[in-house]
N, C-alpha and C positions, 0 to 999 in steps of 0.2 A: 493301254494295249500297245504292244510293239508294232511299229510300221512294217509292212512287207510290200515289196514291189513285185506284182505277179506279171511274168512275161506272157505276151499274147501268143504263145505257142503251146502245143501239146507236149507231153513227156516225150513222145516218139520223134516229134520234129526237133526237139532239143538234143536228144541223145543218140540219134541215129548217125551222127558224124563225129566230129572232133570231140565233143563233150563226152560221148560214150567211150572213146578210146582212152581218154584221161582216167575215167572211172568206170571200168566194165562191170562193176558191181552196183550200177545205179539202181538195180533191183536186187533185193536180198530177201531170202526166206520166202520167196513167192509174192512178195509185195514191193511197191514203190519205196525206194530209199532216198534218192535225191528228188527234189521237186523243182519244177522250172519257175523258181521265184528267188528273190533276194531279201535277206533280213537287213533292214535298214538301221544304221547307227548314225548318231550326229557326230561331227568332228570333235566336239567337246568330249563326248563319251569315249571315243576311240583314243584321244590323246591321254586321258586320265587312265584308260585301261592299259595302254602301252606302258606308261611310267609305273603304274601299280605292279603290273606282271613282272617287270624287270626288277623291282624292289623286293617282291616276294620271292622271286628266284634267288636273289642274293642272300636273303634270310634263310632259305632252305639249305643253301650251300654252306653258310656260316654254321648253322646248327648241325649239318652233317659232319663237318670237321670236328665240332665240339664232341659229338657222339663218338666219332672215330678215336679221338684221342683221350677222352675223359670218362667215358661211361663204361662200366664193366660188361663182360660177356653175359652175365645174368640179366642185365637190363635188355640187351639186344634180343636174347632168347625169350624172355617173359614179356616185356612191355612192347617190343617191336614184332614179336612172333617169328623171329628168324630160326631156321633149321641150323643146328650147331655146325653142319658142314660148310655153311656159307660164311661163317665168322671170319676166317683168315682172308678171304676174298673181299668182304666189304670193309675190312680194316686196312686194305691196300689204298694209300693215297694217290689219287690221280688228279690231273687238272680238273677244276671245277667247270661246270657248264656242259651241257649235253643237249640231246633232243629230248624235250619234255613238252607236256601239254597240260596246262592248268585249266580247271573247270571253274567258271565264274557265274555268279548269279547277279543280274543287275536288276535291282527292285527298289522297294520304297525305302529300304535302309541303306541305299547306295551300293557300291561294287563290294561283293564278297567272294573270295576264293574258297571254295568248299573242298577242294582236294586237288592233288597234283600227280599226273601219270609220268613218272620219271623213268621207268624202265623200258617199256615197249609201247609208246604211243602210236596210234594210227590216225587216219584221217588226213594224211599228208598230201596225197594227190589232190583231194578235194579242195583243200586251202590253196595249195601251191600252183595248180594248173586249172582245175575246173572253175574256180571262182572267177578268174579273169575272163574265161570264155563266156560265162553267163553274163558278165557285166557288158561284154561287147554286144550281146544280144539285146541289152537294154540300153543302147546308145540314144542319147538325147534325154535321158531321165535325170541327168545331173548326179550320177553315182559313180563312185571310184572304188578300187580294190584296196583293202588294208594289208593284203598278204604279198605284195609285189616283191618284198625283199627276202622271201623265204628261201628261194633257190640259192641266193648268195650266202645267206646264213648257213645252210646245209654245208656248202662247199667249205666255208671258213671253219665250221665245227670240225669236219673230217680232217682238215689240215692241221688243226690244233692237236687233234688226237694222234695223228701220224707223227708229228714232231715229237710229241711226248713219248710214244712207244719207241721211236727211233732211239731216243736217249737211253732206253732200257734194252736196246739191242734187238728189238722186234721190228722187222721190216718185211717188204715183199708185197705181193698182191693182197688186196682186201677181198676176203670171201664174204659174200652176203648170203644169209640162209633164212629160210622160213619154211613152213609146210608147203611143198610144191603144189599141191592140189587145192590149197585153200587161196581162192581167187583174191580176196581182199588183202590178206597178208603178203601174198607174192607181189601184187601190184604195188603196195606200199614199199616193200623191200626193194623192188627193182627201180622204183622211182628214185630212191636215195642213190642206188648204184649208178644210174644214168648221170645223176649230178656229179658224182665222183669221177666218172669217166670224162665228163666234160672238163673237169678241172685238171685232167692229165694223169690221174691216178690209175694204176693197173688193178682191175677189178674182175671178179668171177662171181657167178651165182651157183649155189649148191643147194638142192633141196634138203631140208633138215634130215629127212628119212635116208638120204644117201651118205650122210657123214659117217666116217669110221674113226674110232678112237683106239689107240694102243696105249693102255695105261702106263704112265711113266716115260712115254716117248713123245707122242704128238697126236694132233688131230689131222685126218686126211680126208680128201675127196678125190676120187678117181686116181689114186696114186700121188696126188699133189699135197705136199705138207702145207698146213695152214697155220700161220703165225698171227694173223689179224682177222678177227671175226666180227661181223655185225650180224646179230641174231635177233629176229623178230620172235622171240620165244622167251617167256617169263622165267627168270632164275628160280622162282619159288616152285615151278613145274620141273624144271631141269634137275633140281637137287634130288628128286625122288625117281628119276628115270632109270630103268633097269633093262638090259638086253635080255629077253626071255630065252633066247637060243643059248647065249654063252654065259649067262648069270652075271655078267659084269655090270657093276654099278655105274652107268655111263655118266650120269650127272656128277657123281662124286669124283670120278676119274677126270672129267673135264675141269672141274674146279681145282683139282690138284694141279693140273698143268698151269692154270691161271696163278695159283699160289706160288708156283716154282718160277714164274716169269717166262714160261714157254709159249704162252697164248695171251694175246691182248684182246679184250672184250670191248665192244662198242654197242650201247652205252656201257661204260666201265661198271664193274661189280659194285662199286660204292653206291650206285643209284638205287639199288634195291633197299638201302636203308630208308630212302626217302619215299619209295613206293609203298611200304608198310603204312597203313593209315594210323598205326600207333605213333608214327612220326609227327602227325598233326597234333596229337595230345601232348607229345613231347615238347613241341614248339610252345604250346600255350602253357605248359607247366613251367618252363624255362622263363617264359614271359612273366608269369605271376610271381616268380621267385628271383627276378633279375637282381634284386638288391642283396640277395644271399649268395649269389655265385662267387663273389670274391672270397667268402670263407671256404668254398669247396675247391676252387681252381686258381685263386689269386687275381682274378680280374672280373670285371663287370661285362657280362656277355653282350648285351645289347646296349647301344647307344640311344640317346633320347629320340633321334629321328627314326631309328628302327622300332622302337617301342610304339611310336606314333603310327607307323605303317602297319604293325601287327594288330594294334587296337582298331584301326580303321578298316582294314581289309580282311583280316581273318576273323573266324568265329570262335567263341569259347568251346573248347573241346577237351573231353576228360576220358579217363580210363574207366569210369563208372557213371551210371545215369543219375545218382544221388543229387548232384547240384541242380539238376533240372526238375526232377520229380519233388523236390522239397519246395521249390518255388512255382510249380505247375507251369513250366516253361516248355513249350513244344520243342522236341528234339529228334535227331536222327540217329539211329543205330546203325553202324556200318562195320561189316566184317573186314578184318585186317587186309585181306587180299581179294576183296570183292571186286568184280569187274562187271561193266555193263549193267550196273544197278543190282546185280545179284548179291544177296546177302545184306541188303539195305531195307531198313523199316522205319516208318515215321510214327512218333508217339506223342501223345500229350498225357502227361502223368503216367499211369500204368495202361492206358488205352491206346491201342494201336489206331491210327487215324484212317488208314485206307489200305485195301489190298494193293500191294505194289506191282509195278510192271514186272519186277524180277520174280513173281510168282505165277507166271504163265502156266497154265495146266498142261501145256505141251512140253514143258521143260523136263529134261531128263532128271528122274528123282535122285540118282546118285550124284549128279552134278550139283543139284540144288542143296543136297545134304553137305557137300564139300564146302560150300560157301556159308551156309547157315550155322555149321557147327564150328566155325572159327571164332576166336575171341573177337570182341567188338570194341570200338571206341564210340563215344557218345558226343554229339555235336549239336549245338543250337540250330534250330530249323530256321532258315532264312526263306521268306516267301519268294516265290518265282514269279516272273512277269508272264502274263498270258499272251498267246499269239494266235491268230487265225489264219490258216493256209488253205489253199485249194489242193486237194489230192485226187487221184483217180477214183477214189471211193467217195468223193464229195467233200464238203467243207470239213475241216478238222480244227478243233480248238484244243490247244495244247499249252506247254509251258517251255520257256526258252532257257537253254543251258548254253552258255558262251564258252567254247573252248579257245584257249589262247596258247599258241606255240611259242615257247621261249627256247631259242636254239643257240648254244654257245653264250648264254647269258643275255642275249638280245631278243627283243620282241620280233617275232617272224610272221605270224599269221593268225587267222581267226577261223574257228569252226563251230558254227552255230547248229545246234540240234533242238528240234521240237518234239517233245514227247510228253509222258505222263509226269506226275510230280516226282517220281524217281525215274531218271532217264535211262532207259534200257536200250538194248540193241535193236529194238523195233522203232526207235525214234526216227524222225525225218531230218535229213540234211537239207538246210535252206541257206545257201551261200551268203557270206557276209558282204556288205556294201557300205560305204560312207557317203552320207549326203553332203554335196557341196555347200559351201557357206551361203551362196546365193539362194539355193533351194531352201536351206535351213531357215533363212530370214523370211522367205515367202510364207513358210508354215506359221 
């Protein structure tokens, strides 16, 4: 069972001050989200996790370029589930490296990356700011923060994007947008904005609902033309957005501006390729067919070291369940655009293993239908490590999912969440910490 260091303080004592200002949504949906405790990792684990996350990020980026250059539109639509209106934007090649968060299981089979949030990851203030505050409260416990480089990684990533967009003629203030009334999204967005302001960039915040688009001209906020946009809003939602008053297809009009080079997005549009869970099945398919790629494109896609990384850290993932059902191997069915555990089911053969967290009876039926009616990929089930934490409702025994931020291609921080076997939006955040060597040896 994973070690946890519990702070000798109540939730209110921890979050009534600086900690609560970092993450004002420390309670969500009427229950505790952040717990006054620390998930403890060993130095050896964290070192391997850091190297593995960067290696997997590089593989994702390499396969993204392969998909952009060599695979037909029909593959992007059918196997990746992309809306046709997204195709010109996702094929635009931008510098690789962005703000991403991989999800890892650390269990009896070692480290396994089960998915990658490459379009609009959240949890940024928790890792970048709250974590260090909680570790300060645990002074003397021999624990350190694994996310200390996150702010610098954020600034370097935006600097990389701005240099690339400047070469395309896109300059000016960066407008940061999210739903203004959604506290979690706005806090995440404004955290990134503040890091950019510290780096000397001109920045503005604009609630998503206040943006105005003139098709064929530009995107505006309060009369200001927007050339550069950080948006905490998924492209797979945006593409279907329509103004009910004017009848304008907002999403399509915005994507047209991107296609024409009038608007620069951050994360860039190409990231939605990797956001599709069909991308995981694509990586595994290319891995299994690596010796055949020279016949298709003239070169061997993966080198031996990359094949080793895929074999060690990724899981068999397919576009159909057959390979697992034939061998009675437990597997996970995941909707292409599933988020927060929605659209995810666990199976052994044809038998569903358990009711999942994503099937909460209080969930909106239309929302659940949106996720469960999507195409699915099928991934081998990796056992999760159990964790016991103290919550306001009493002891809770759950399962650890370790989020790892990779920003601009570099390991940046860690986001541990403790929930059910399918980690949903009701999971607890229990900040990461690394045990000092001296403490590790005493254990």
